C-alpha positions as CSV (number, residue, x, y, z in Angstrom):
1,X,5.3,0.5,-55.3
2,X,6.2,3.0,-52.6
3,X,9.6,2.8,-51.0
4,X,10.2,3.0,-47.2
5,X,11.6,6.6,-47.6
6,X,8.4,7.7,-49.5
7,X,6.2,6.0,-46.9
8,X,7.9,7.4,-43.8
9,X,6.4,10.9,-43.9
10,X,2.8,9.7,-44.2
11,X,3.3,7.1,-41.5
12,X,4.8,9.8,-39.2
13,X,1.9,12.1,-39.8
14,X,-0.4,9.3,-38.8
15,X,1.7,8.4,-35.8
16,X,2.1,11.9,-34.4
17,X,-1.6,12.1,-33.1
18,X,-1.2,8.6,-31.7
19,X,1.9,9.5,-29.9
20,X,0.2,12.6,-28.4
21,X,-2.7,10.5,-27.5
22,X,-0.7,7.9,-25.8
23,X,1.3,10.6,-23.9
24,X,-2.0,12.1,-22.8
25,X,-3.0,8.7,-21.3
26,X,0.3,8.3,-19.5
27,X,0.1,11.9,-18.3
28,X,-2.8,11.1,-16.1
29,X,-0.6,8.6,-14.2
30,X,2.3,11.0,-14.1
31,X,0.1,13.7,-12.6
32,X,-1.1,11.3,-10.0
33,X,2.5,10.5,-9.0
34,X,3.4,14.2,-9.0
35,X,0.5,15.2,-6.8
36,X,1.2,12.3,-4.5
37,X,4.8,13.5,-4.3
38,X,3.6,16.5,-2.1
39,X,2.3,13.9,0.3
40,X,5.6,12.1,0.8
41,X,7.5,9.0,-0.3
42,X,4.9,6.5,1.1
43,X,2.2,8.3,-0.9
44,X,4.3,8.0,-4.1
45,X,4.9,4.3,-3.5
46,X,1.1,3.8,-2.8
47,X,0.1,5.5,-6.1
48,X,2.6,3.4,-7.9
49,X,1.3,0.2,-6.3
50,X,-2.3,1.3,-7.0
51,X,-1.5,1.8,-10.7
52,X,0.4,-1.5,-10.7
53,X,-2.7,-3.3,-9.5
54,X,-5.3,-1.3,-11.5
55,X,-3.4,-1.4,-14.9
56,X,-2.2,-5.0,-14.2
57,X,-5.6,-6.4,-13.7
58,X,-7.0,-4.4,-16.6
59,X,-4.2,-4.7,-19.1
60,X,-5.5,-7.9,-20.8
61,X,-8.7,-5.9,-21.7
62,X,-6.5,-3.1,-23.1
63,X,-4.4,-5.6,-25.0
64,X,-7.4,-7.4,-26.5
65,X,-8.7,-4.1,-27.7
66,X,-5.5,-3.7,-29.7
67,X,-6.0,-7.2,-30.9
68,X,-9.1,-6.0,-32.8
69,X,-6.6,-4.2,-35.2
70,X,-6.4,-6.9,-37.9
71,X,-10.2,-7.2,-38.2
72,X,-10.9,-3.5,-38.2
73,X,-8.0,-2.2,-40.3
74,X,-8.4,-4.9,-42.9
75,X,-12.1,-4.2,-43.1
76,X,-11.5,-0.5,-43.7
77,X,-8.7,-1.4,-46.2
78,X,-11.3,-3.6,-48.1
79,X,-13.9,-0.7,-47.7
80,X,-16.4,-3.1,-46.2
81,X,-18.5,-1.2,-43.6
82,X,-20.5,-4.4,-42.7
83,X,-17.2,-6.1,-41.7
84,X,-16.4,-3.1,-39.6
85,X,-19.8,-3.3,-37.8
86,X,-19.4,-7.1,-37.2
87,X,-15.9,-6.6,-35.8
88,X,-17.2,-3.8,-33.4
89,X,-20.1,-6.0,-32.3
90,X,-18.0,-9.1,-31.7
91,X,-15.3,-7.0,-30.1
92,X,-17.8,-5.5,-27.7
93,X,-19.0,-8.9,-26.7
94,X,-15.4,-10.1,-26.0
95,X,-14.4,-7.0,-24.1
96,X,-17.5,-7.1,-22.0
97,X,-16.8,-10.7,-21.0
98,X,-13.3,-9.8,-20.0
99,X,-14.3,-6.7,-18.1
100,X,-16.7,-8.4,-15.6
101,X,-14.0,-10.3,-13.7
102,X,-11.7,-7.3,-13.8
103,X,-14.2,-5.2,-12.0
104,X,-15.1,-8.0,-9.5
105,X,-11.5,-8.5,-8.3
106,X,-10.6,-4.8,-7.6
107,X,-11.6,-5.2,-3.9
108,X,-8.9,-7.9,-3.5
109,X,-6.1,-5.4,-4.0
110,X,-5.2,-5.0,-0.4
111,X,-5.0,-8.7,0.6
112,X,-3.1,-9.7,-2.5
113,X,-0.6,-6.8,-2.3
114,X,0.1,-7.6,1.4
115,X,0.6,-11.3,0.4
116,X,3.4,-10.2,-2.0
117,X,5.2,-8.6,0.9
118,X,4.4,-5.0,0.2
119,X,4.7,-2.5,3.2
120,X,1.4,-2.3,5.0
121,X,1.4,1.6,5.2
122,X,2.0,1.6,1.4
123,X,-0.8,-0.9,0.8
124,X,-3.3,1.1,2.8
125,X,-2.9,4.1,0.5
126,X,-2.8,2.0,-2.6
127,X,-6.1,0.3,-1.6
128,X,-7.9,3.7,-1.2
129,X,-6.6,4.7,-4.6
130,X,-7.7,1.5,-6.3
131,X,-11.2,1.5,-4.8
132,X,-11.8,5.0,-6.1
133,X,-10.4,4.2,-9.5
134,X,-12.4,1.0,-10.0
135,X,-15.7,2.7,-11.1
136,X,-13.8,4.2,-14.1
137,X,-13.1,0.8,-15.7
138,X,-16.3,0.4,-17.8
139,X,-16.0,3.8,-19.5
140,X,-12.3,3.2,-20.2
141,X,-13.4,-0.1,-22.1
142,X,-16.0,1.9,-24.1
143,X,-13.5,4.6,-24.9
144,X,-10.9,2.1,-26.0
145,X,-13.3,0.3,-28.4
146,X,-14.5,3.4,-30.1
147,X,-10.9,4.8,-30.3
148,X,-9.8,1.5,-31.9
149,X,-12.4,1.8,-34.7
150,X,-11.4,5.4,-35.5
151,X,-7.7,4.5,-35.4
152,X,-8.2,1.6,-37.8
153,X,-9.6,4.2,-40.3
154,X,-6.5,6.4,-39.7
155,X,-8.4,8.9,-37.6
156,X,-6.3,9.6,-34.6
157,X,-7.1,13.3,-33.9
158,X,-10.5,12.9,-32.2
159,X,-9.3,10.6,-29.4
160,X,-6.3,12.9,-28.9
161,X,-8.5,16.0,-28.3
162,X,-10.7,14.0,-25.9
163,X,-7.7,12.8,-24.0
164,X,-6.4,16.3,-23.7
165,X,-9.8,17.3,-22.2
166,X,-9.7,14.3,-19.8
167,X,-6.3,15.4,-18.6
168,X,-7.6,18.8,-17.7
169,X,-10.5,17.3,-15.8
170,X,-8.1,14.9,-14.1
171,X,-5.5,17.5,-13.1
172,X,-8.1,19.9,-11.6
173,X,-10.1,17.3,-9.7
174,X,-6.9,15.5,-8.4
175,X,-5.4,18.8,-7.2
176,X,-8.6,19.7,-5.4
177,X,-9.6,16.3,-4.0
178,X,-6.2,15.3,-2.8
179,X,-6.0,18.3,-0.4
180,X,-9.4,19.7,0.0
181,X,-9.3,22.7,-2.4
182,X,-12.0,24.6,-4.4
183,X,-14.5,23.7,-1.6
184,X,-14.2,19.9,-2.2
185,X,-13.5,17.3,0.5
186,X,-10.0,16.2,1.3
187,X,-9.9,12.6,0.2
188,X,-6.2,12.2,0.0
189,X,-5.1,9.3,-2.4
190,X,-8.7,8.3,-2.8
191,X,-9.3,11.8,-4.2
192,X,-6.6,11.2,-6.9
193,X,-8.3,7.9,-7.8
194,X,-11.7,9.6,-8.0
195,X,-10.4,12.3,-10.3
196,X,-9.0,9.7,-12.7
197,X,-12.2,7.7,-12.7
198,X,-14.2,10.8,-13.4
199,X,-11.9,11.8,-16.3
200,X,-12.5,8.4,-17.9
201,X,-16.3,8.9,-17.8
202,X,-15.8,12.3,-19.4
203,X,-13.5,10.9,-22.1
204,X,-15.8,7.9,-23.0
205,X,-19.0,10.0,-23.4
206,X,-17.2,12.8,-25.3
207,X,-15.6,10.3,-27.8
208,X,-19.0,8.5,-28.4
209,X,-20.6,11.8,-29.2
210,X,-17.8,12.9,-31.5
211,X,-17.7,9.6,-33.3
212,X,-21.5,9.2,-33.7
213,X,-21.3,9.6,-37.4
214,X,-18.7,6.8,-38.1
215,X,-20.4,4.6,-35.6
216,X,-23.7,5.1,-37.5
217,X,-22.0,4.4,-40.9
218,X,-20.7,1.1,-39.5
219,X,-24.4,0.2,-38.8
220,X,-23.1,-1.9,-35.9
221,X,-25.3,-5.0,-35.3
222,X,-24.9,-4.9,-31.5
223,X,-26.9,-8.1,-31.1
224,X,-23.9,-10.0,-32.5
225,X,-22.1,-9.2,-29.3
226,X,-24.1,-12.2,-28.0
227,X,-23.1,-14.4,-30.8
228,X,-20.6,-16.4,-28.6
229,X,-19.3,-18.7,-31.4
230,X,-18.3,-15.7,-33.5
231,X,-16.9,-13.9,-30.4
232,X,-14.9,-17.0,-29.7
233,X,-13.5,-17.0,-33.2
234,X,-12.4,-13.5,-32.9
235,X,-10.8,-14.2,-29.5
236,X,-8.4,-16.7,-31.1
237,X,-6.7,-13.8,-32.7
238,X,-7.4,-10.9,-30.3
239,X,-6.7,-12.6,-27.0
240,X,-3.1,-13.5,-27.8
241,X,-2.5,-9.7,-28.2
242,X,-4.1,-9.2,-24.8
243,X,-1.9,-11.8,-23.3
244,X,1.2,-10.4,-25.1
245,X,0.7,-6.8,-23.8
246,X,-0.5,-8.2,-20.4
247,X,2.5,-10.4,-20.0
248,X,4.9,-7.4,-20.6
249,X,3.0,-5.2,-18.2
250,X,2.8,-8.0,-15.6
251,X,6.5,-8.6,-15.8
252,X,7.2,-5.0,-15.1
253,X,4.5,-5.2,-12.3
254,X,6.3,-8.3,-10.9
255,X,9.5,-6.4,-11.1
256,X,7.9,-3.5,-9.1
257,X,6.8,-6.0,-6.4
258,X,10.3,-7.2,-6.1
259,X,11.4,-3.5,-5.8
260,X,8.7,-2.9,-3.2
261,X,10.1,-5.6,-1.0
262,X,13.3,-3.4,-0.8
263,X,11.4,-0.7,1.2
264,X,9.2,2.4,0.6
265,X,12.1,4.4,-0.9
266,X,12.9,1.7,-3.4
267,X,9.3,1.3,-4.3
268,X,8.9,5.1,-4.8
269,X,12.1,5.3,-6.9
270,X,10.9,2.4,-9.0
271,X,7.6,4.3,-9.5
272,X,9.5,7.3,-10.7
273,X,11.5,5.3,-13.1
274,X,8.5,3.4,-14.5
275,X,6.5,6.6,-15.0
276,X,9.4,8.3,-16.9
277,X,10.1,5.2,-19.0
278,X,6.4,4.8,-19.7
279,X,6.1,8.5,-21.0
280,X,9.0,8.0,-23.5
281,X,7.6,4.6,-24.5
282,X,4.4,6.3,-25.8
283,X,6.4,7.6,-28.8
284,X,7.3,4.2,-30.3
285,X,3.9,2.9,-29.2
286,X,2.3,5.6,-31.3
287,X,4.5,4.4,-34.3
288,X,3.3,0.9,-33.5
289,X,-0.3,1.9,-33.7
290,X,0.2,3.7,-37.0
291,X,2.1,0.7,-38.4
292,X,-0.5,-1.7,-37.4
293,X,-3.1,0.5,-39.1
294,X,-1.3,0.9,-42.4
295,X,-0.1,-2.7,-42.6
296,X,-3.6,-3.9,-41.9
297,X,-5.1,-1.5,-44.4
298,X,-2.6,-2.7,-47.0
299,X,-3.4,-6.4,-46.3
300,X,-7.1,-5.7,-46.5
301,X,-6.7,-4.0,-49.8
302,X,-4.4,-6.7,-51.2
303,X,-1.4,-4.4,-51.4
304,X,2.2,-5.0,-50.3
305,X,3.2,-4.0,-46.7
306,X,7.0,-4.5,-46.4
307,X,7.9,-0.9,-47.2
308,X,5.6,0.3,-44.4
309,X,7.4,-2.1,-42.0
310,X,10.8,-0.7,-43.1
311,X,9.7,2.8,-42.7
312,X,8.3,2.2,-39.2
313,X,11.4,0.5,-38.0
314,X,13.6,3.2,-39.4
315,X,11.6,6.0,-37.7
316,X,11.8,4.0,-34.4
317,X,15.5,4.2,-34.3
318,X,15.4,7.9,-34.9
319,X,12.8,8.8,-32.2
320,X,14.4,6.7,-29.5
321,X,17.8,8.5,-29.6
322,X,16.6,11.6,-27.6
323,X,15.1,9.6,-24.7
324,X,18.2,7.4,-24.5
325,X,20.4,10.5,-24.2
326,X,17.9,12.2,-21.7
327,X,18.0,9.3,-19.3
328,X,21.7,8.7,-19.6
329,X,22.8,12.3,-19.2
330,X,20.1,13.9,-17.0
331,X,18.7,11.3,-14.7
332,X,18.6,13.6,-11.7
333,X,16.7,16.2,-13.8
334,X,14.1,13.6,-14.9
335,X,13.7,12.2,-11.4
336,X,13.4,15.7,-9.9
337,X,10.3,16.3,-12.0
338,X,8.5,13.7,-9.8
339,X,9.9,14.1,-6.3
340,X,12.2,16.2,-4.1
341,X,12.7,13.5,-1.5
342,X,16.5,13.1,-1.4
343,X,16.4,9.3,-0.8
344,X,14.0,8.7,-3.7
345,X,15.8,11.1,-6.0
346,X,19.1,9.4,-5.5
347,X,17.8,5.9,-6.0
348,X,15.9,6.9,-9.2
349,X,18.8,8.7,-10.6
350,X,20.9,5.4,-10.5
351,X,18.1,3.5,-12.3
352,X,17.2,5.9,-15.1
353,X,20.5,5.4,-17.1
354,X,19.7,1.7,-17.2
355,X,16.2,2.5,-18.5
356,X,17.9,4.7,-21.1
357,X,20.0,1.8,-22.2
358,X,17.0,-0.3,-23.3
359,X,15.0,2.5,-25.0
360,X,16.0,1.4,-28.5
361,X,15.1,-2.2,-27.9
362,X,11.8,-1.3,-26.2
363,X,10.8,0.8,-29.2
364,X,11.8,-1.8,-31.8
365,X,10.0,-4.6,-30.1
366,X,6.7,-2.7,-29.8
367,X,6.8,-1.5,-33.4
368,X,7.6,-5.0,-34.6
369,X,4.6,-6.4,-32.7
370,X,2.4,-3.7,-34.3
371,X,3.5,-4.7,-37.7
372,X,2.8,-8.4,-37.1
373,X,-0.5,-7.5,-35.4
374,X,-1.6,-5.6,-38.6
375,X,-0.9,-8.8,-40.6
376,X,-3.1,-10.9,-38.1
377,X,0.0,-12.7,-36.9
378,X,-0.5,-12.6,-33.1
379,X,-0.1,-16.1,-31.6
380,X,3.5,-17.0,-32.0
381,X,4.8,-13.4,-31.3
382,X,3.0,-13.4,-28.0
383,X,5.3,-16.2,-26.9
384,X,8.3,-13.9,-27.2
385,X,7.2,-12.1,-24.0
386,X,6.9,-15.3,-22.1
387,X,10.3,-16.4,-23.0
388,X,12.0,-13.0,-22.6
389,X,10.4,-11.7,-19.4
390,X,9.2,-14.8,-17.5
391,X,11.9,-17.3,-18.3
392,X,14.8,-14.9,-18.4
393,X,14.2,-11.4,-17.1
394,X,12.2,-12.0,-13.8
395,X,14.4,-14.9,-12.5
396,X,17.5,-12.7,-13.0
397,X,15.7,-9.8,-11.4
398,X,14.8,-11.9,-8.3
399,X,18.4,-12.9,-8.0
400,X,20.1,-9.6,-8.6
401,X,17.7,-7.5,-6.4
402,X,18.9,-9.0,-3.2
403,X,20.3,-6.3,-1.0
404,X,23.7,-8.1,-0.8
405,X,23.9,-8.0,-4.6
406,X,22.7,-5.1,-6.8
407,X,19.3,-4.1,-5.3
408,X,17.0,-2.0,-7.3
409,X,19.4,-1.4,-10.2
410,X,19.7,-5.2,-10.6
411,X,16.0,-5.3,-11.3
412,X,16.3,-2.9,-14.1
413,X,19.4,-4.6,-15.5
414,X,17.3,-7.8,-15.7
415,X,14.5,-6.0,-17.5
416,X,16.9,-4.7,-20.1
417,X,18.2,-8.2,-20.8
418,X,14.6,-9.3,-21.2
419,X,13.8,-6.6,-23.7
420,X,16.9,-7.4,-25.8
421,X,15.8,-11.0,-26.1
422,X,12.1,-10.1,-26.9
423,X,13.4,-7.8,-29.7
424,X,15.6,-10.5,-31.2
425,X,12.7,-13.1,-31.1
426,X,10.2,-10.7,-32.8
427,X,12.8,-9.6,-35.3
428,X,13.3,-13.3,-36.3
429,X,9.5,-13.7,-36.7
430,X,9.2,-10.5,-38.8
431,X,12.1,-11.6,-41.0
432,X,10.4,-14.9,-41.7
433,X,7.1,-13.1,-42.5
434,X,9.1,-10.8,-44.8
435,X,10.6,-13.7,-46.7
436,X,7.1,-15.3,-47.2
């Protein structure tokens, strides 16, 4: 039996492409914010609000895609291509059903954001961004499904290369369309959204072409996507993952809405902090994906998985130290990469050290959930987010954010407390699974 120390190098080799891949996905949002920065604080806040709506409404689909992990990884572990094909077909049916309402509610962005008390001038820009971004939702679903299949087989590089290409397309088009360069029209924030949507189409088509051979080997019976009983059975395991990831993102989105009520500068500073924290979060998220893959493969092959869990958690502690130090010691440097607005810069620099304080807990909780997901244990762990964020974190954020109390920094203190609690709850669940 391999030890955790022997397992760690192989796990890290698998995780590195996943980390780069996730950083590449976040880079698109970071580029959007940076390019919006040249248009002023209101534009930064608008892009942040647009991403809040776009990813918030779409996150349950992304999360449910990750929920296919136990089916795909265990099928690959058992070397059963027919099981891989069935999981892909049923997954496509489930994701298709979830995508339809997500696309239909995109035009509601403006009225809903206004109802949550966001500044009208910020909502106007966010609405233009969301409307342009909406037509990129279907290809992102297709990209996610194919990527999940490759990842379950330990193949991370293909998606990483495609995401890099997508970033190039996104940067060039966003730079051109946001200010009318290269002979293209000046579409402002709508141009940035159009660039991201176009990049998603490029990524989906490219990955399908690259993965045509493994897709063919799986002999996917696509007609099973309409076997609604089988799709419903798969949903009982995959949907809790969608809700787990969705609840976490929605909690941060709710915190962003609370921050937005403090004004455009607070909303922009919160956007800067969220983007910086999201970028560093991609490193443990890559480890989480690798852990889910290897644990699922081990379970499918009837092999022990505990040494994989120990290796993943040990690596998480190591990789989270640099981001903690960066946010604590260089907050102005980090914030300065996004904006040169003095008001936004000063506010973001006060928040980033708090974001640094929860880096370790944020990494541990996502890796723990990846380990549990690989085992197929998804229902009870998803409740940890409900308790941590919605029963503890957000009520405290709403109280501390009042201008007479702590304002924006109070929101981030509350999020930190929520992350600590989620980590403790998932740790208890993992310890129970380990004993069994």
